[in-house]
BALOBA-1460 file (C-alpha; in Angstrom, 3 decimals):
// residues 369
<rec num="1" residu="m" x="5.260" y="44.802" z="-91.605"/>
<rec num="2" residu="l" x="4.060" y="43.027" z="-88.864"/>
<rec num="3" residu="s" x="7.884" y="41.803" z="-87.751"/>
<rec num="4" residu="k" x="9.029" y="45.667" z="-87.752"/>
<rec num="5" residu="i" x="5.882" y="46.724" z="-85.668"/>
<rec num="6" residu="k" x="6.820" y="43.979" z="-82.836"/>
<rec num="7" residu="s" x="10.905" y="45.178" z="-83.381"/>
<rec num="8" residu="t" x="9.762" y="48.715" z="-83.026"/>
<rec num="9" residu="i" x="7.445" y="48.381" z="-79.483"/>
<rec num="10" residu="s" x="10.339" y="45.858" z="-78.393"/>
<rec num="11" residu="q" x="12.809" y="48.183" z="-78.960"/>
<rec num="12" residu="n" x="11.247" y="50.908" z="-76.931"/>
<rec num="13" residu="l" x="9.874" y="48.721" z="-73.967"/>
<rec num="14" residu="i" x="13.661" y="47.640" z="-73.172"/>
<rec num="15" residu="n" x="14.497" y="51.685" z="-72.691"/>
<rec num="16" residu="i" x="11.369" y="52.388" z="-70.108"/>
<rec num="17" residu="p" x="13.080" y="51.141" z="-66.965"/>
<rec num="18" residu="g" x="15.907" y="52.134" z="-65.301"/>
<rec num="19" residu="f" x="18.519" y="54.729" z="-65.002"/>
<rec num="20" residu="r" x="17.350" y="57.865" z="-67.020"/>
<rec num="21" residu="t" x="18.621" y="61.226" z="-67.955"/>
<rec num="22" residu="k" x="17.945" y="64.405" z="-69.971"/>
<rec num="23" residu="r" x="21.724" y="64.406" z="-71.002"/>
<rec num="24" residu="k" x="22.139" y="62.912" z="-74.528"/>
<rec num="25" residu="i" x="24.888" y="60.709" z="-73.977"/>
<rec num="26" residu="v" x="26.495" y="58.356" z="-76.285"/>
<rec num="27" residu="v" x="28.389" y="55.161" z="-75.822"/>
<rec num="28" residu="i" x="30.173" y="53.112" z="-78.135"/>
<rec num="29" residu="e" x="31.299" y="49.933" z="-77.011"/>
<rec num="30" residu="s" x="33.164" y="47.824" z="-79.348"/>
<rec num="31" residu="d" x="34.378" y="43.877" z="-78.511"/>
<rec num="32" residu="d" x="37.246" y="41.784" z="-79.506"/>
<rec num="33" residu="w" x="40.201" y="43.898" z="-79.672"/>
<rec num="34" residu="g" x="43.214" y="41.908" z="-79.725"/>
<rec num="35" residu="s" x="41.649" y="38.607" z="-80.459"/>
<rec num="36" residu="i" x="43.207" y="35.937" z="-83.007"/>
<rec num="37" residu="r" x="40.569" y="34.994" z="-86.031"/>
<rec num="38" residu="m" x="41.973" y="34.779" z="-89.291"/>
<rec num="39" residu="p" x="45.371" y="34.950" z="-89.576"/>
<rec num="40" residu="s" x="45.775" y="35.933" z="-93.258"/>
<rec num="41" residu="m" x="44.592" y="35.854" z="-96.637"/>
<rec num="42" residu="e" x="46.738" y="33.121" z="-97.123"/>
<rec num="43" residu="v" x="45.191" y="30.644" z="-94.139"/>
<rec num="44" residu="y" x="41.954" y="31.674" z="-95.437"/>
<rec num="45" residu="n" x="42.765" y="30.263" z="-99.162"/>
<rec num="46" residu="k" x="44.152" y="27.312" z="-97.481"/>
<rec num="47" residu="f" x="40.721" y="26.367" z="-95.743"/>
<rec num="48" residu="f" x="38.740" y="27.406" z="-98.510"/>
<rec num="49" residu="n" x="40.682" y="25.280" z="-101.088"/>
<rec num="50" residu="k" x="40.345" y="22.318" z="-97.941"/>
<rec num="51" residu="g" x="36.493" y="22.958" z="-98.393"/>
<rec num="52" residu="f" x="35.509" y="24.377" z="-95.592"/>
<rec num="53" residu="d" x="32.438" y="26.790" z="-95.591"/>
<rec num="54" residu="i" x="33.729" y="29.709" z="-95.142"/>
<rec num="55" residu="v" x="32.868" y="32.245" z="-97.688"/>
<rec num="56" residu="n" x="29.380" y="32.582" z="-95.274"/>
<rec num="57" residu="s" x="31.421" y="32.816" z="-92.458"/>
<rec num="58" residu="d" x="31.551" y="37.074" z="-91.895"/>
<rec num="59" residu="y" x="34.337" y="36.471" z="-88.593"/>
<rec num="60" residu="n" x="36.400" y="33.802" z="-90.614"/>
<rec num="61" residu="r" x="36.104" y="35.681" z="-93.932"/>
<rec num="62" residu="l" x="36.620" y="39.534" z="-92.545"/>
<rec num="63" residu="d" x="37.941" y="39.475" z="-88.502"/>
<rec num="64" residu="t" x="41.557" y="39.640" z="-87.801"/>
<rec num="65" residu="l" x="43.985" y="40.563" z="-85.471"/>
<rec num="66" residu="e" x="44.067" y="44.557" z="-85.926"/>
<rec num="67" residu="n" x="46.969" y="46.127" z="-87.655"/>
<rec num="68" residu="n" x="48.397" y="49.458" z="-87.872"/>
<rec num="69" residu="d" x="46.520" y="50.989" z="-90.524"/>
<rec num="70" residu="d" x="43.325" y="49.553" z="-89.047"/>
<rec num="71" residu="m" x="44.085" y="51.474" z="-85.860"/>
<rec num="72" residu="s" x="45.269" y="54.522" z="-87.178"/>
<rec num="73" residu="m" x="42.843" y="54.956" z="-89.202"/>
<rec num="74" residu="l" x="39.963" y="54.379" z="-87.017"/>
<rec num="75" residu="l" x="41.549" y="56.804" z="-84.616"/>
<rec num="76" residu="e" x="41.270" y="59.643" z="-87.272"/>
<rec num="77" residu="v" x="37.899" y="58.723" z="-87.581"/>
<rec num="78" residu="l" x="37.000" y="59.238" z="-83.792"/>
<rec num="79" residu="s" x="39.259" y="62.337" z="-83.519"/>
<rec num="80" residu="a" x="37.519" y="64.437" z="-86.526"/>
<rec num="81" residu="h" x="34.423" y="64.706" z="-84.452"/>
<rec num="82" residu="s" x="33.126" y="66.461" z="-81.136"/>
<rec num="83" residu="d" x="30.486" y="66.808" z="-78.831"/>
<rec num="84" residu="s" x="28.665" y="69.378" z="-76.967"/>
<rec num="85" residu="k" x="31.983" y="69.494" z="-74.793"/>
<rec num="86" residu="g" x="34.835" y="69.710" z="-76.933"/>
<rec num="87" residu="n" x="35.527" y="65.779" z="-76.056"/>
<rec num="88" residu="a" x="36.389" y="63.512" z="-79.368"/>
<rec num="89" residu="a" x="34.457" y="60.811" z="-80.022"/>
<rec num="90" residu="v" x="35.577" y="57.800" z="-77.824"/>
<rec num="91" residu="m" x="35.025" y="53.874" z="-77.978"/>
<rec num="92" residu="t" x="35.055" y="52.008" z="-75.274"/>
<rec num="93" residu="a" x="37.469" y="49.075" z="-76.954"/>
<rec num="94" residu="n" x="36.632" y="45.806" z="-75.550"/>
<rec num="95" residu="v" x="40.322" y="43.832" z="-75.543"/>
<rec num="96" residu="v" x="41.219" y="40.683" z="-74.923"/>
<rec num="97" residu="v" x="44.542" y="40.536" z="-73.321"/>
<rec num="98" residu="g" x="45.714" y="37.042" z="-74.403"/>
<rec num="99" residu="n" x="45.680" y="34.565" z="-77.001"/>
<rec num="100" residu="p" x="46.463" y="30.665" z="-77.148"/>
<rec num="101" residu="d" x="50.091" y="29.517" z="-76.886"/>
<rec num="102" residu="f" x="49.819" y="27.191" z="-79.911"/>
<rec num="103" residu="e" x="53.651" y="26.014" z="-79.975"/>
<rec num="104" residu="r" x="53.135" y="24.970" z="-75.716"/>
<rec num="105" residu="i" x="50.157" y="23.686" z="-76.435"/>
<rec num="106" residu="r" x="51.349" y="21.293" z="-78.690"/>
<rec num="107" residu="q" x="54.867" y="20.597" z="-76.602"/>
<rec num="108" residu="s" x="52.335" y="19.192" z="-74.135"/>
<rec num="109" residu="n" x="50.847" y="17.153" z="-76.401"/>
<rec num="110" residu="f" x="47.544" y="18.681" z="-76.091"/>
<rec num="111" residu="a" x="47.413" y="17.518" z="-72.136"/>
<rec num="112" residu="e" x="47.800" y="21.232" z="-70.716"/>
<rec num="113" residu="y" x="46.535" y="24.850" z="-72.018"/>
<rec num="114" residu="s" x="48.562" y="27.704" z="-72.780"/>
<rec num="115" residu="v" x="48.070" y="31.626" z="-72.771"/>
<rec num="116" residu="e" x="50.363" y="34.210" z="-74.287"/>
<rec num="117" residu="s" x="50.213" y="37.802" z="-74.055"/>
<rec num="118" residu="v" x="48.606" y="39.794" z="-76.655"/>
<rec num="119" residu="t" x="51.959" y="41.977" z="-76.883"/>
<rec num="120" residu="e" x="53.382" y="38.541" z="-77.830"/>
<rec num="121" residu="t" x="50.979" y="37.569" z="-80.571"/>
<rec num="122" residu="l" x="51.480" y="40.806" z="-81.705"/>
<rec num="123" residu="k" x="55.137" y="40.350" z="-82.747"/>
<rec num="124" residu="t" x="54.229" y="37.337" z="-84.945"/>
<rec num="125" residu="y" x="51.757" y="39.165" z="-87.188"/>
<rec num="126" residu="p" x="53.215" y="41.639" z="-89.515"/>
<rec num="127" residu="g" x="52.407" y="44.706" z="-89.742"/>
<rec num="128" residu="r" x="51.170" y="45.019" z="-86.205"/>
<rec num="129" residu="d" x="54.511" y="46.458" z="-84.872"/>
<rec num="130" residu="k" x="52.799" y="50.139" z="-84.099"/>
<rec num="131" residu="v" x="49.252" y="48.449" z="-82.142"/>
<rec num="132" residu="l" x="50.473" y="48.816" z="-79.046"/>
<rec num="133" residu="d" x="51.706" y="52.354" z="-79.550"/>
<rec num="134" residu="l" x="48.315" y="53.061" z="-80.747"/>
<rec num="135" residu="w" x="45.895" y="51.550" z="-78.460"/>
<rec num="136" residu="r" x="47.828" y="53.852" z="-76.144"/>
<rec num="137" residu="e" x="48.277" y="57.241" z="-78.143"/>
<rec num="138" residu="g" x="44.139" y="56.447" z="-78.453"/>
<rec num="139" residu="y" x="43.892" y="56.394" z="-74.420"/>
<rec num="140" residu="e" x="45.619" y="59.129" z="-73.750"/>
<rec num="141" residu="k" x="43.921" y="60.988" z="-76.583"/>
<rec num="142" residu="r" x="40.632" y="59.856" z="-75.205"/>
<rec num="143" residu="l" x="39.412" y="58.026" z="-78.271"/>
<rec num="144" residu="f" x="39.748" y="54.298" z="-77.782"/>
<rec num="145" residu="h" x="39.230" y="53.373" z="-74.225"/>
<rec num="146" residu="p" x="40.391" y="50.058" z="-73.476"/>
<rec num="147" residu="q" x="38.216" y="48.069" z="-70.738"/>
<rec num="148" residu="f" x="38.261" y="44.150" z="-70.358"/>
<rec num="149" residu="h" x="36.614" y="41.343" z="-72.745"/>
<rec num="150" residu="g" x="38.391" y="38.327" z="-71.186"/>
<rec num="151" residu="r" x="42.151" y="36.652" z="-70.834"/>
<rec num="152" residu="e" x="41.258" y="35.203" z="-74.551"/>
<rec num="153" residu="h" x="38.452" y="34.759" z="-76.648"/>
<rec num="154" residu="v" x="38.002" y="31.067" z="-76.891"/>
<rec num="155" residu="n" x="36.436" y="28.290" z="-74.726"/>
<rec num="156" residu="v" x="39.469" y="26.674" z="-73.285"/>
<rec num="157" residu="v" x="37.459" y="23.516" z="-72.279"/>
<rec num="158" residu="r" x="35.425" y="22.977" z="-75.181"/>
<rec num="159" residu="w" x="38.459" y="23.849" z="-77.267"/>
<rec num="160" residu="m" x="41.061" y="21.578" z="-75.562"/>
<rec num="161" residu="d" x="38.839" y="18.956" z="-75.574"/>
<rec num="162" residu="a" x="38.398" y="19.112" z="-79.309"/>
<rec num="163" residu="l" x="42.286" y="19.154" z="-79.748"/>
<rec num="164" residu="r" x="42.559" y="16.200" z="-77.420"/>
<rec num="165" residu="k" x="39.893" y="14.382" z="-79.948"/>
<rec num="166" residu="r" x="42.675" y="15.204" z="-83.079"/>
<rec num="167" residu="t" x="40.295" y="14.917" z="-86.083"/>
<rec num="168" residu="p" x="41.865" y="15.900" z="-89.112"/>
<rec num="169" residu="e" x="39.828" y="19.272" z="-88.955"/>
<rec num="170" residu="i" x="40.665" y="20.308" z="-86.082"/>
<rec num="171" residu="m" x="44.214" y="19.711" z="-86.245"/>
<rec num="172" residu="f" x="44.574" y="21.526" z="-89.842"/>
<rec num="173" residu="t" x="43.179" y="24.640" z="-88.653"/>
<rec num="174" residu="f" x="45.177" y="24.456" z="-85.479"/>
<rec num="175" residu="d" x="48.499" y="23.524" z="-87.470"/>
<rec num="176" residu="n" x="47.429" y="27.392" z="-89.303"/>
<rec num="177" residu="n" x="47.163" y="28.759" z="-85.487"/>
<rec num="178" residu="t" x="43.268" y="29.343" z="-85.746"/>
<rec num="179" residu="t" x="40.832" y="28.040" z="-83.244"/>
<rec num="180" residu="f" x="37.962" y="27.422" z="-85.983"/>
<rec num="181" residu="s" x="36.177" y="24.261" z="-85.436"/>
<rec num="182" residu="g" x="36.433" y="23.880" z="-88.869"/>
<rec num="183" residu="d" x="32.647" y="23.488" z="-88.948"/>
<rec num="184" residu="g" x="30.595" y="26.726" z="-90.479"/>
<rec num="185" residu="d" x="31.276" y="29.978" z="-88.448"/>
<rec num="186" residu="y" x="32.519" y="28.141" z="-85.194"/>
<rec num="187" residu="n" x="35.264" y="29.285" z="-83.379"/>
<rec num="188" residu="f" x="35.011" y="28.442" z="-79.756"/>
<rec num="189" residu="m" x="34.180" y="32.064" z="-78.785"/>
<rec num="190" residu="e" x="31.606" y="31.413" z="-75.906"/>
<rec num="191" residu="v" x="34.441" y="32.049" z="-73.284"/>
<rec num="192" residu="l" x="32.005" y="31.627" z="-70.103"/>
<rec num="193" residu="d" x="29.538" y="28.854" z="-71.174"/>
<rec num="194" residu="y" x="30.362" y="25.611" z="-69.581"/>
<rec num="195" residu="n" x="29.664" y="22.086" z="-69.879"/>
<rec num="196" residu="t" x="29.169" y="21.262" z="-65.675"/>
<rec num="197" residu="p" x="29.399" y="24.095" z="-63.130"/>
<rec num="198" residu="d" x="32.985" y="22.216" z="-61.842"/>
<rec num="199" residu="d" x="34.301" y="24.373" z="-65.170"/>
<rec num="200" residu="l" x="33.355" y="27.667" z="-63.513"/>
<rec num="201" residu="l" x="36.654" y="27.155" z="-60.931"/>
<rec num="202" residu="l" x="38.983" y="27.161" z="-64.418"/>
<rec num="203" residu="m" x="36.796" y="29.940" z="-65.836"/>
<rec num="204" residu="k" x="37.220" y="32.210" z="-62.690"/>
<rec num="205" residu="e" x="40.705" y="31.646" z="-62.465"/>
<rec num="206" residu="s" x="40.755" y="33.007" z="-66.170"/>
<rec num="207" residu="l" x="39.072" y="36.333" z="-65.336"/>
<rec num="208" residu="k" x="40.828" y="36.849" z="-62.170"/>
<rec num="209" residu="h" x="44.552" y="36.022" z="-64.181"/>
<rec num="210" residu="g" x="42.979" y="38.177" z="-67.490"/>
<rec num="211" residu="l" x="42.468" y="41.696" z="-65.233"/>
<rec num="212" residu="e" x="45.808" y="41.265" z="-63.877"/>
<rec num="213" residu="m" x="47.258" y="41.037" z="-67.362"/>
<rec num="214" residu="f" x="44.801" y="44.147" z="-68.194"/>
<rec num="215" residu="e" x="46.749" y="46.186" z="-65.721"/>
<rec num="216" residu="e" x="49.861" y="44.952" z="-65.919"/>
<rec num="217" residu="l" x="49.276" y="45.954" z="-69.865"/>
<rec num="218" residu="f" x="47.233" y="49.115" z="-69.875"/>
<rec num="219" residu="g" x="48.371" y="50.342" z="-66.141"/>
<rec num="220" residu="f" x="44.722" y="50.350" z="-64.495"/>
<rec num="221" residu="r" x="42.320" y="48.149" z="-63.774"/>
<rec num="222" residu="s" x="39.471" y="47.730" z="-65.986"/>
<rec num="223" residu="k" x="36.052" y="48.831" z="-64.111"/>
<rec num="224" residu="s" x="33.402" y="47.572" z="-66.789"/>
<rec num="225" residu="f" x="33.725" y="43.953" z="-68.823"/>
<rec num="226" residu="i" x="31.781" y="42.548" z="-71.112"/>
<rec num="227" residu="p" x="31.238" y="38.987" z="-71.621"/>
<rec num="228" residu="p" x="31.961" y="37.312" z="-74.327"/>
<rec num="229" residu="c" x="28.596" y="36.264" z="-76.679"/>
<rec num="230" residu="y" x="26.719" y="37.807" z="-73.901"/>
<rec num="231" residu="t" x="27.249" y="34.375" z="-71.866"/>
<rec num="232" residu="w" x="27.675" y="34.250" z="-68.645"/>
<rec num="233" residu="d" x="26.801" y="32.283" z="-65.069"/>
<rec num="234" residu="s" x="26.350" y="35.284" z="-62.436"/>
<rec num="235" residu="n" x="28.347" y="33.162" z="-60.140"/>
<rec num="236" residu="v" x="31.589" y="34.851" z="-61.875"/>
<rec num="237" residu="e" x="30.164" y="38.140" z="-61.299"/>
<rec num="238" residu="e" x="31.962" y="38.060" z="-57.516"/>
<rec num="239" residu="t" x="34.932" y="37.184" z="-58.943"/>
<rec num="240" residu="l" x="34.890" y="39.746" z="-60.941"/>
<rec num="241" residu="n" x="33.738" y="42.237" z="-58.107"/>
<rec num="242" residu="n" x="36.759" y="41.129" z="-56.048"/>
<rec num="243" residu="n" x="39.235" y="42.516" z="-59.061"/>
<rec num="244" residu="g" x="37.395" y="45.584" z="-59.545"/>
<rec num="245" residu="v" x="34.896" y="45.548" z="-62.226"/>
<rec num="246" residu="k" x="31.763" y="47.558" z="-60.973"/>
<rec num="247" residu="y" x="30.373" y="47.666" z="-64.465"/>
<rec num="248" residu="m" x="28.937" y="44.708" z="-66.526"/>
<rec num="249" residu="q" x="28.004" y="45.569" z="-69.941"/>
<rec num="250" residu="g" x="25.525" y="43.859" z="-72.171"/>
<rec num="251" residu="l" x="22.209" y="43.363" z="-73.657"/>
<rec num="252" residu="f" x="18.499" y="43.364" z="-72.065"/>
<rec num="253" residu="v" x="19.209" y="39.604" z="-72.099"/>
<rec num="254" residu="q" x="21.668" y="37.561" z="-70.397"/>
<rec num="255" residu="s" x="22.055" y="34.198" z="-71.564"/>
<rec num="256" residu="v" x="22.524" y="31.892" z="-68.790"/>
<rec num="257" residu="p" x="24.329" y="28.215" z="-69.421"/>
<rec num="258" residu="t" x="22.798" y="24.869" z="-68.594"/>
<rec num="259" residu="g" x="25.332" y="22.691" z="-69.616"/>
<rec num="260" residu="t" x="24.452" y="22.306" z="-73.022"/>
<rec num="261" residu="f" x="25.838" y="24.279" z="-76.147"/>
<rec num="262" residu="e" x="23.393" y="27.123" z="-77.131"/>
<rec num="263" residu="n" x="20.499" y="25.827" z="-75.002"/>
<rec num="264" residu="y" x="20.552" y="28.648" z="-72.263"/>
<rec num="265" residu="t" x="18.133" y="30.023" z="-70.130"/>
<rec num="266" residu="h" x="17.764" y="33.929" z="-69.548"/>
<rec num="267" residu="k" x="17.879" y="36.694" z="-67.034"/>
<rec num="268" residu="y" x="17.059" y="40.278" z="-67.923"/>
<rec num="269" residu="h" x="18.909" y="43.262" z="-67.050"/>
<rec num="270" residu="f" x="17.679" y="47.032" z="-67.827"/>
<rec num="271" residu="m" x="19.524" y="50.136" z="-67.982"/>
<rec num="272" residu="g" x="21.537" y="50.402" z="-64.376"/>
<rec num="273" residu="s" x="19.845" y="47.674" z="-62.285"/>
<rec num="274" residu="r" x="22.348" y="46.080" z="-60.216"/>
<rec num="275" residu="n" x="22.966" y="42.822" z="-58.949"/>
<rec num="276" residu="k" x="23.462" y="41.701" z="-54.916"/>
<rec num="277" residu="l" x="27.196" y="42.960" z="-54.561"/>
<rec num="278" residu="g" x="26.290" y="46.720" z="-55.985"/>
<rec num="279" residu="q" x="27.523" y="46.185" z="-59.608"/>
<rec num="280" residu="r" x="25.526" y="47.837" z="-61.972"/>
<rec num="281" residu="y" x="24.458" y="46.489" z="-65.453"/>
<rec num="282" residu="l" x="24.946" y="48.534" z="-68.561"/>
<rec num="283" residu="m" x="22.395" y="47.835" z="-71.126"/>
<rec num="284" residu="r" x="23.022" y="47.887" z="-75.392"/>
<rec num="285" residu="n" x="20.283" y="49.674" z="-76.974"/>
<rec num="286" residu="c" x="21.444" y="50.411" z="-80.194"/>
<rec num="287" residu="f" x="23.771" y="48.926" z="-83.029"/>
<rec num="288" residu="f" x="26.141" y="49.460" z="-85.611"/>
<rec num="289" residu="e" x="27.382" y="46.173" z="-87.208"/>
<rec num="290" residu="p" x="27.283" y="47.143" z="-91.078"/>
<rec num="291" residu="a" x="29.830" y="44.032" z="-91.269"/>
<rec num="292" residu="l" x="27.364" y="41.501" z="-89.820"/>
<rec num="293" residu="t" x="23.755" y="42.421" z="-90.309"/>
<rec num="294" residu="k" x="23.957" y="43.742" z="-93.904"/>
<rec num="295" residu="i" x="20.955" y="45.902" z="-93.296"/>
<rec num="296" residu="s" x="20.639" y="48.561" z="-96.301"/>
<rec num="297" residu="d" x="21.384" y="51.745" z="-94.059"/>
<rec num="298" residu="p" x="23.149" y="50.788" z="-90.838"/>
<rec num="299" residu="v" x="23.508" y="54.675" z="-90.118"/>
<rec num="300" residu="g" x="19.471" y="55.350" z="-90.223"/>
<rec num="301" residu="e" x="18.156" y="52.360" z="-88.565"/>
<rec num="302" residu="c" x="21.426" y="53.119" z="-85.637"/>
<rec num="303" residu="l" x="20.080" y="56.967" z="-85.775"/>
<rec num="304" residu="r" x="16.587" y="55.510" z="-84.812"/>
<rec num="305" residu="r" x="17.555" y="53.484" z="-82.327"/>
<rec num="306" residu="i" x="19.164" y="56.572" z="-80.699"/>
<rec num="307" residu="d" x="16.584" y="58.402" z="-80.899"/>
<rec num="308" residu="i" x="13.898" y="56.037" z="-78.757"/>
<rec num="309" residu="a" x="16.610" y="55.897" z="-76.376"/>
<rec num="310" residu="f" x="16.391" y="59.971" z="-75.756"/>
<rec num="311" residu="k" x="12.780" y="60.047" z="-76.132"/>
<rec num="312" residu="w" x="12.662" y="57.901" z="-73.300"/>
<rec num="313" residu="n" x="15.559" y="59.959" z="-71.293"/>
<rec num="314" residu="k" x="18.030" y="57.070" z="-72.023"/>
<rec num="315" residu="p" x="21.741" y="56.898" z="-72.620"/>
<rec num="316" residu="a" x="22.330" y="55.157" z="-76.362"/>
<rec num="317" residu="t" x="24.957" y="52.803" z="-76.029"/>
<rec num="318" residu="i" x="25.827" y="51.443" z="-79.448"/>
<rec num="319" residu="g" x="27.111" y="47.844" z="-79.621"/>
<rec num="320" residu="s" x="29.719" y="47.539" z="-82.544"/>
<rec num="321" residu="h" x="32.331" y="44.519" z="-83.582"/>
<rec num="322" residu="r" x="35.658" y="45.343" z="-84.002"/>
<rec num="323" residu="i" x="34.958" y="43.212" z="-87.467"/>
<rec num="324" residu="n" x="33.589" y="46.704" z="-88.757"/>
<rec num="325" residu="f" x="37.105" y="48.023" z="-89.116"/>
<rec num="326" residu="m" x="39.204" y="45.589" z="-89.886"/>
<rec num="327" residu="g" x="41.089" y="45.640" z="-93.599"/>
<rec num="328" residu="a" x="43.381" y="43.264" z="-93.555"/>
<rec num="329" residu="l" x="41.760" y="40.756" z="-95.186"/>
<rec num="330" residu="d" x="39.512" y="42.780" z="-97.557"/>
<rec num="331" residu="s" x="39.947" y="46.959" z="-97.480"/>
<rec num="332" residu="n" x="36.800" y="47.688" z="-98.844"/>
<rec num="333" residu="n" x="35.146" y="46.139" z="-95.595"/>
<rec num="334" residu="r" x="37.264" y="49.009" z="-93.493"/>
<rec num="335" residu="a" x="36.874" y="51.307" z="-96.164"/>
<rec num="336" residu="d" x="33.408" y="51.457" z="-96.098"/>
<rec num="337" residu="n" x="32.175" y="50.756" z="-92.561"/>
<rec num="338" residu="l" x="34.711" y="53.797" z="-91.724"/>
<rec num="339" residu="k" x="32.598" y="55.845" z="-93.717"/>
<rec num="340" residu="l" x="29.559" y="54.879" z="-92.205"/>
<rec num="341" residu="l" x="30.834" y="55.384" z="-89.071"/>
<rec num="342" residu="d" x="31.742" y="58.568" z="-90.326"/>
<rec num="343" residu="n" x="28.775" y="59.585" z="-91.345"/>
<rec num="344" residu="l" x="27.061" y="58.076" z="-88.116"/>
<rec num="345" residu="l" x="28.751" y="60.619" z="-86.023"/>
<rec num="346" residu="k" x="27.840" y="63.362" z="-88.376"/>
<rec num="347" residu="g" x="24.124" y="62.540" z="-87.939"/>
<rec num="348" residu="i" x="24.788" y="62.627" z="-84.551"/>
<rec num="349" residu="i" x="26.333" y="66.049" z="-83.560"/>
<rec num="350" residu="k" x="24.006" y="67.008" z="-86.213"/>
<rec num="351" residu="k" x="20.689" y="66.086" z="-84.449"/>
<rec num="352" residu="w" x="21.179" y="66.642" z="-81.334"/>
<rec num="353" residu="p" x="24.075" y="69.250" z="-81.381"/>
<rec num="354" residu="d" x="24.059" y="69.093" z="-77.029"/>
<rec num="355" residu="v" x="25.318" y="65.342" z="-77.287"/>
<rec num="356" residu="e" x="27.971" y="63.693" z="-74.860"/>
<rec num="357" residu="f" x="29.968" y="61.411" z="-75.893"/>
<rec num="358" residu="m" x="31.340" y="58.772" z="-72.711"/>
<rec num="359" residu="t" x="33.108" y="55.648" z="-72.176"/>
<rec num="360" residu="s" x="31.274" y="52.844" z="-70.591"/>
<rec num="361" residu="d" x="33.003" y="53.000" z="-67.214"/>
<rec num="362" residu="q" x="32.336" y="57.394" z="-67.149"/>
<rec num="363" residu="l" x="28.512" y="55.976" z="-67.753"/>
<rec num="364" residu="g" x="28.466" y="53.646" z="-65.067"/>
<rec num="365" residu="d" x="30.317" y="56.102" z="-62.373"/>
<rec num="366" residu="l" x="27.538" y="58.378" z="-63.521"/>
<rec num="367" residu="m" x="24.944" y="56.102" z="-62.610"/>
<rec num="368" residu="s" x="26.835" y="55.426" z="-59.207"/>
<rec num="369" residu="d" x="27.125" y="58.991" z="-58.705"/>
């Protein structure tokens, strides 16, 4: 009971400072689109038989590169719901535009990292031949709005260091085209965490390259960026700003690297606050993560948090990762959670008939205007 009271107080407190509006705005932000994870059930079974503890690893058990069915079924649910202005529900889809090029990394004898475009990755996975077209269809219909999540979703420095040690575990996972460490749930996902500040140079180059790849892929620059694992050093914000990023998606808390993995200092942001470059921070104050949180009523909990945001005259920004809607490894995961998403959207429209669905960059533009 005490923990629930503390949680409710915290959820109210983070909504007090910052940008306010009486408009009932809902933004859905979803991370990890385009990134690899577990390639197939065949690979999953190899890891299981090898003795890796992946049964308790949600990202290795459920998450994989989205396929044609994942995309078409998600777009169908989003298109079935419209806001007070006749706009369909829209998902800000935070995309990584590349993945490790395993063959070229091997050819370099693990001396050099290489990246391939997500367009190439999709060609090597069965059932993904229509994903790019569905991304673009979703964008044109204002259902699936791509924004930048990184060049790839792997910490290049740490992963390459691990590969150069060539332990049997890391080589086995590499040979199966994954960035899985072989240990628990760890997949080297904290892209902008560093061992020393010198690593920042490589990370800034990666961000610049990734934003260029994003523009080449979609035909426009991404106005917003969500740092993977909510972890970044503020020094990268200038690089992002110079390459068109005006809005930083994230949480109330920014995890700042110290050079030691999972040992961070923290900065705090509120809705619409700005840094010295004028970039605004967009804050997630609601969550819909049924594949990750395992709470009994994810729809009711999300609606409760939306209600708190609206009572403080705040936009409701919902965090919801791609893993919730993936079905290639477990079709029930996709079916169950799409039904919950459908119920969530119905509940939002019923409770707040004057709701407006927006993308992250639209919300940032509204704050700036």
